Every structure is written in C-alpha cells, then in structure tokens.
N, C-alpha and C positions, 0 to 999 in steps of 0.2 A: 455409559461408556465416557471416557475422558477424552477432551478435545485435542486433536493433533495440533502442532504448533510448527510454524515456519516462520523464520526471520531472514530478511534481506538487508544488507547495509552497505552504505557507500560513503566515502568521505569526500565533501565536496569542497571546492575552493570558494566559499562564499560564508557569510555569517548565518547562524540559525535564523536571525531575523529576516535576510535577504530570501532564503529558501521558503520559509514560512510565508512571507509576503507573496511569492510567486504563486503558492498554494491556494491564496485567497481569490486569485482571479478565476472567474467563472469558467474561464476556458481551459483551466488547467486539467481538469478531468479528461476532457477531450483529448489534449495533448498526451496525456498518461496513458490512455485507451489503445491497445494496439489495432489498427484499423481492421485488420483481417479477422478480428474476433467478432465482428459485425454487431457490436453492442450499441444500442440505441439509448442515448441519454435523454430521456423524457425531461427530467428537471433536476439540474443540479443542485447541490446543497450550498446555501451560504455557509461559509465557514464561521458559523456561531452554534452556541449549545442549543441543542433541540432540533435544528434544522434537518430536513428530511431530503434525501436524494430518491429520486425514482429512475431505475434503468431497466432496460428491456434487454434480456441477455438469451442467445441461442443454448439450447441444451444439446450435448453431444454433436455439436457442428452441424445440425440439420435445421429444418424449417420449424422445430418445435421450440417455442419461446416461453420464457417465465419472466415475470415482474420481479424486480428486486427492488425492495425499499430498504433503505439504510438510514438511520438516525445518528445524527453527531452528537457526541457526548464528551466529557471531561476535556473541554476546550481550553487550553492555556496557550494564550498568544504567545508566539516565538518559540514555544517548548514542545507542544504535543497536541494531538486531537485524536479520538476514537471514532470510528463508525461500527455501528451495532445492527446486524440485520433484524429488521422487523417482520420481513417475509421475504422468501426467495428460495434459491436451490439447496441452501443448506439447513441442516437442524439448528446448527449453531455457528454464528460468524461474528467475530470481534476482530477488528484491524486497528491496531494502534499505531499511529504515525509519529515518530519520535525525531525531534530536531536538537541534537545534542551538541553543546559547544565543546570543541576540541581545541587543542594548542593552536596558536597563532590566528584566533578568531576565526576557525574553518568550522565547519557543520558536519557532524555523522548524521546521515538521513539513514534511519532505520524503520522498516515497516516490519511489526510483529503481528502475526495472524494466529489466532485459535479458532479451530474449526471442527465441526462434526458432519460429516456427510449423512443423508437421510438414510433410512433403512438401519438393520441391525449390524452385528459383527460380520456377517457373511456378505452382505453388500458392501459394507465398509472395506474388506479385504479385496473385494473385486474392483471397486471405482477409486479406491484411494490412490493407487499409483497414477492413474490418469490425471485425477484432480491436482495431485502434488506436481505432475510435469508441466500442466497448464499454469498452475500458480508460478513456478519458477520462470517459465516463458515469460508470462505478464510481468512479473517484477523485474526480470532482467531489462526487459522493454522500458519500464517506468524510470528505471535507474540510468539507463541509457540517455533517456531524454533529459534528465536531470544533469548527467555529466556533460551532454552537448550545450546545456544551458549555462552552467557554472564552471565546468572543468573539474576534474577529479583529482584527489590528493591522495598520493600514495601512503599507505600507514607508516612507512619508515620515517616520512617527514614529520610525523606527529610525535615520535620518540625523542625525548630530551637526550641532549648529548651529556653523558655523565663522564668522559674522558677528560682529563686536564692535559693540556699540551705543556 
C-alpha cells in the first residue's frame, strides 16, 4: 500500500531563520498541539539529528492511549527537518517541516506528511477519512499559532510585478 500524502502551507511574515528558531524552543510543540486533543508530551525532542520525541495520544477520542515515538532526521538548520515514527498509531508516518525562503525575506512554512494507517485496504478505507479530517484540523491549528506569532503574508504579495508603468 502506498502512503497517503497531506500538505499544509502558509506564508509567514518572518524569515525562515526566525520561524526555524521559534521551532527550536522546547515549548514550541506544546504551543502547536491543540489542547482539546489531550496529547501528553512525555519528552519533547531537541531540534537535532537523531533526537527522539515521546508523546502519549488518545485513540478515537477516548481513554485508550498509545505512545508515539518519533525520531528527528534530515535536520538542516533554517531549512527543514523531518520526524519519522519509530512506534505509534500509524504503520508509516513521516512528517517533513520545510522553511522555504520566498520573496522579501518571508517564509513559506510547509508541513508535508506521508502516512499509512494500520490494517489493510478495508481498514484504510474506513478510517482514512477520520484520520485526514483530524490531520486537517491539527495543521490548521498549528498554522494559526504560527500566523498569530509572525503574521501571514498573502500569496499575491509574493508575486513579482511584471507590468511596466
């Protein structure tokens, strides 16, 4: 089974260096995690190659919890890093965080996720819509936190003016 893909992007009124530095703060993950999700951050990962984060997350919104261990890899300061699930609720999970420089020293923050839910095709077809809806909600929250912190730049601001007066 091929991984499903989800991408969420926002243009922020800050440089990639500023946004990356904000993510280096050990409290960043707590700020980015929606409170109502009841995620317990047992151990945040330092933003360095090989560091491991340990989270405890509820399954199906009830009192059943699963430990999620994710290892940081491909750490390129001020540019990107990825977290790869070592164990947790997914069969496969890779989350790439990209801090791309765009016009006027602004940052396009992009979250690119590849995942496979546990079980076979039938299970996937049943739970995929729920997983995708939750993912959309979580990343909408995360990007709102970043917009509140740095401000948002509308995409048309980033387009070069090619008309001559």
